[in-house]
C-alpha positions in Angstrom: -76.5 61.4 59.9 -79.8 63.2 59.5 -81.2 62.6 56.0 -84.3 63.9 54.2 -85.7 60.3 54.1 -85.4 60.0 57.9 -87.0 63.4 58.6 -89.8 62.5 56.2 -90.4 59.2 57.9 -90.5 60.7 61.5 -92.7 63.7 60.3 -95.1 61.2 58.6 -95.3 59.2 61.9 -96.1 62.3 63.9 -98.7 63.4 61.4 -100.3 60.0 61.5 -100.5 60.1 65.4 -101.9 63.7 65.2 -104.5 62.8 62.7 -105.6 59.8 64.8 -106.0 62.0 67.8 -107.9 64.6 66.0 -110.2 62.0 64.5 -110.7 60.5 67.9 -111.6 63.9 69.3 -114.2 64.4 66.4 -115.6 61.0 67.2 -116.0 62.0 70.8 -117.8 65.2 69.8 -119.9 63.3 67.3 -120.9 60.7 70.0 -121.9 63.6 72.3 -124.1 65.2 69.7 -125.5 62.1 68.2 -127.4 60.8 71.2 -130.5 61.3 69.2 -131.8 58.4 67.4 -135.0 57.8 65.4 -138.0 56.3 67.2 -139.3 52.9 66.2 -140.8 52.4 62.9 -144.3 53.0 64.2 -143.5 56.6 65.1 -142.4 59.7 63.1 -138.8 59.9 61.8 -137.5 62.4 64.3 -134.5 62.2 66.7 -135.0 61.8 70.5 -132.5 62.1 73.3 -132.0 58.7 74.7 -131.1 59.9 78.2 -133.8 62.5 78.6 -137.0 60.6 79.3 -139.1 63.7 80.0 -138.3 65.2 76.7 -139.0 61.9 74.9 -142.5 61.7 76.5 -143.2 65.3 75.4 -142.2 64.6 71.8 -144.4 61.5 71.8 -147.3 63.7 73.0 -146.6 66.1 70.2 -146.6 63.2 67.7 -149.9 61.9 69.1 -151.4 65.3 68.9 -150.1 65.6 65.3 -151.8 62.2 64.4 -155.1 63.3 66.0 -154.8 66.7 64.3 -154.2 64.9 60.9 -157.1 62.5 61.5 -159.6 65.3 62.3 -158.4 67.3 59.4 -159.0 64.4 57.1 -162.5 63.8 58.5 -163.3 67.5 58.3 -162.6 67.5 54.6 -164.0 64.2 53.6 -167.1 63.9 55.8 -169.2 67.0 55.1 -172.3 65.6 56.9 -170.8 65.8 60.4 -171.6 68.9 62.5 -168.9 71.3 61.6 -168.9 73.3 64.9 -167.9 70.3 67.0 -164.9 69.4 64.8 -163.9 73.0 64.6 -163.6 73.3 68.4 -161.7 70.0 68.6 -159.5 71.1 65.7 -158.7 74.4 67.3 -158.0 72.8 70.6 -155.7 70.2 69.2 -153.9 72.8 67.0 -153.2 75.1 70.1 -152.0 72.0 72.1 -149.8 70.9 69.3 -148.3 74.4 68.9 -147.5 74.6 72.7 -146.1 71.2 72.9 -144.0 71.8 69.8 -142.6 75.1 71.2 -141.7 73.4 74.5 -139.9 70.6 72.7 -138.1 73.1 70.5 -136.9 75.0 73.6 -135.6 72.0 75.4 -134.0 70.6 72.3 -132.2 73.9 71.7 -131.0 73.9 75.3 -129.7 70.3 75.1 -128.0 70.8 71.8 -126.4 74.0 72.9 -124.9 72.3 76.0 -123.8 69.4 73.9 -122.0 71.6 71.4 -120.3 73.4 74.3 -119.1 70.1 75.6 -117.9 69.1 72.1 -115.9 72.3 71.7 -114.2 71.8 75.0 -113.4 68.2 74.1 -112.1 69.3 70.7 -109.9 72.0 72.2 -108.5 69.5 74.8 -107.8 66.9 72.1 -106.1 69.5 70.0 -104.0 70.7 72.9 -103.0 67.1 73.7 -102.1 66.7 70.1 -99.9 69.8 70.0 -98.2 68.6 73.2 -97.6 65.1 71.7 -96.1 66.8 68.6 -93.8 69.0 70.8 -92.7 66.0 72.9 -92.1 63.9 69.8 -90.1 66.7 68.2 -87.9 67.1 71.3 -87.4 63.3 71.6 -86.6 63.2 67.8 -84.1 66.1 68.2 -82.4 64.6 71.2 -82.2 61.2 69.5 -80.7 62.7 66.3 -78.3 64.9 68.3 -77.1 61.9 70.4 -76.8 59.9 67.2 -74.8 62.7 65.5 -72.6 62.8 68.6 -72.1 59.1 68.5 -71.4 59.1 64.8 -68.8 61.8 65.3 -67.1 59.8 68.1 -67.1 56.7 66.0 -65.8 58.6 63.0 -63.0 60.1 65.1 -62.2 56.7 66.5 -62.1 55.3 62.9 -59.9 58.1 61.8 -57.6 57.5 64.7 -57.5 53.8 63.9 -56.7 54.6 60.3 -53.9 56.9 61.4 -52.6 54.3 63.8 -52.8 51.6 61.0 -50.9 53.9 58.6 -48.3 54.6 61.3 -47.9 50.9 62.0 -47.5 50.1 58.3 -44.9 52.9 58.0 -43.1 51.7 61.2 -43.1 48.1 59.9 -41.6 49.2 56.6 -38.9 51.1 58.6 -38.3 48.1 60.8 -38.1 45.8 57.8 -35.8 48.2 56.0 -33.5 48.5 59.1 -33.5 44.7 59.6 -32.4 44.1 55.9 -30.2 47.1 55.3 -26.7 48.0 56.2 -26.7 51.2 58.3 -23.7 52.8 56.7 -23.9 51.9 53.0 -27.7 51.4 52.8 -27.1 48.1 50.9 -28.5 44.8 51.7 -26.9 43.5 55.0 -25.5 39.9 55.5 -28.9 38.6 56.8 -30.7 39.7 53.7 -28.0 38.5 51.4 -28.1 35.0 53.0 -31.9 34.8 52.4 -31.5 35.9 48.7 -28.8 33.2 48.1 -31.0 30.6 49.8 -33.8 31.6 47.5 -31.5 31.4 44.4 -30.2 28.0 45.4 -33.8 26.6 45.8 -34.8 28.1 42.5 -31.7 26.8 40.7 -32.3 23.2 42.0 -36.0 23.2 41.3 -36.0 24.7 37.8 -32.4 23.9 36.8 -31.4 27.5 36.7 -28.0 29.1 37.2 -26.7 32.1 39.1 -23.3 33.5 39.9 -21.7 35.4 42.8 -19.2 38.3 42.8 -17.1 39.0 46.0 -15.1 42.2 45.9 -12.7 43.8 48.4 -11.3 47.3 48.5 -7.6 47.2 48.0 -5.4 48.4 50.9 -8.4 49.6 52.8 -6.6 49.4 56.2 -4.1 51.9 54.9 -6.9 54.4 54.2 -8.2 54.1 57.8 -4.6 54.4 59.1 -3.8 57.4 56.9 -7.0 59.4 56.7 -9.0 58.0 59.7 -12.2 56.0 59.9 -14.5 58.8 58.8 -12.7 58.9 55.4 -12.8 55.1 55.3 -16.6 55.2 55.8 -16.8 57.8 53.0 -14.9 55.5 50.6 -17.3 52.6 51.5 -20.3 54.7 50.8 -19.0 56.0 47.5 -18.1 52.5 46.4 -21.7 51.4 47.4 -23.2 54.1 45.2 -21.0 53.0 42.3 -22.1 49.4 42.6 -25.7 50.3 42.8 -25.4 52.6 39.8 -23.6 50.0 37.5 -25.3 46.6 38.3 -28.3 45.3 36.5 -31.9 45.7 37.7 -32.2 42.0 38.4 -28.9 41.9 40.4 -28.6 42.1 44.2 -25.8 43.9 46.0 -24.9 43.9 49.7 -22.2 44.6 52.2 -20.7 41.2 53.1 -18.6 42.5 56.0 -16.0 45.2 56.7 -14.7 46.4 53.2 -16.1 43.4 51.4 -19.2 43.5 49.1 -21.2 40.8 47.3 -23.2 40.8 44.2 -25.7 38.0 43.3 -26.5 37.7 39.5 -29.5 35.5 38.8 -29.8 33.6 35.4 -26.1 34.6 34.7 -23.2 32.2 34.2 -19.6 32.9 35.3 -18.4 34.2 32.0 -21.0 37.0 31.7 -20.6 37.7 35.5 -16.9 38.2 35.0 -17.7 40.8 32.3 -19.9 42.6 34.8 -17.1 42.4 37.4 -14.7 43.8 34.9 -17.0 46.8 34.2 -17.3 47.5 37.8 -13.5 47.3 38.3 -12.9 49.9 35.6 -15.5 52.2 37.2 -13.8 51.9 40.6 -10.4 52.5 39.0 -11.5 55.7 37.2 -13.5 57.1 40.1 -12.1 60.2 41.7 -12.4 60.3 45.5 -12.2 63.6 47.2 -8.9 64.3 49.0 -7.0 61.1 48.1 -5.6 59.1 45.3 -7.7 56.7 43.1 -8.6 53.5 44.8 -9.1 50.0 43.3 -10.9 46.8 44.1 -10.2 43.1 43.5 -13.0 40.8 42.3 -13.7 37.0 42.7 -16.4 35.3 40.6 -18.0 31.9 40.9 -21.0 30.1 39.4 -23.4 27.9 41.4 -23.1 24.2 40.5 -26.0 21.8 40.9 -23.7 19.5 42.7 -23.0 22.1 45.4 -24.4 20.8 48.8 -25.0 24.2 50.3 -24.9 27.9 49.5 -21.5 28.1 51.3 -19.9 26.2 48.5 -20.4 28.9 45.8 -19.5 31.6 48.3 -16.2 29.8 49.3 -15.2 29.5 45.5 -15.9 33.2 45.1 -13.8 33.9 48.2 -10.9 31.8 46.8 -11.2 33.6 43.4 -11.0 36.9 45.3 -7.8 35.8 47.1 -6.4 34.6 43.9 -7.0 38.2 42.4 -5.3 39.8 45.4 -2.3 37.4 45.2 -1.9 38.1 41.5 -1.5 41.9 42.2 -5.0 43.2 43.1 -7.2 45.4 40.9 -8.3 42.5 38.8 -11.0 39.9 38.3 -10.5 36.2 39.0 -12.9 33.4 38.2 -13.1 30.0 39.9 
């Protein structure tokens, strides 16, 4: 993204390049106009063009005339015994010669300096034009660079957004798959696979930490008669309603699942068989009192068993619960049996 700091850095770089070029152009002009250097220490302190030998000779003649003119002037004022007419003639002659030479030198110097200044102006304008072109080119390059960068950033951002959306979809899909893999389609309770893993975990925990847990198996009384009388759709309806009753009445720490057909299973961690039987009795009464639409009241039979540390596998506690369930059925159904 374009930021103020980046613009400031690029602008500073362009200005530094520009100032360097302008300084260079001034140096060129200065070199063109500074071809005049003082003569040696024995001559007068004036500037002579190093490349124009004729002009240099003329200036030296003017300086020599000036020296002679000065010498005669000194003699004229200090030595009053000399004939004045001879020095006056020489004085006038030297003065006239000096004026002529000085005028010639002045004209040539003006001409040379004028040409040099013109050349300097041309050089300055060319350097300024080059500088402007560099700024324009640099600005175009900077603009295109930032434009391409913004386009790249936008593409990367879109790709990142697409990846994030895909990631969320994958997470959501994985949750759905996990739910489907562990959930009974009809009742939306834990399926047999999930129940087996929960029992395995409780068995390991009981053995490691000397804990207890109990299992409730329950079966809908005369369920086959419901299917034969009302049809399988009504039978499915009864199973769904019983599932909702179970979920509503068990504890938060308990696990409930469909064990197969019209059988359901409840796992009660940290609970002995006596307290589990109380829970089963509560559930039995809830089933007995529930009013199903379009049919008589339905009941369930319950078998309860507690895990014993001597059990070799998880199947042992399930088998005892299953025997207790058959005991309840054989004793007249709609009751709780413990084994």
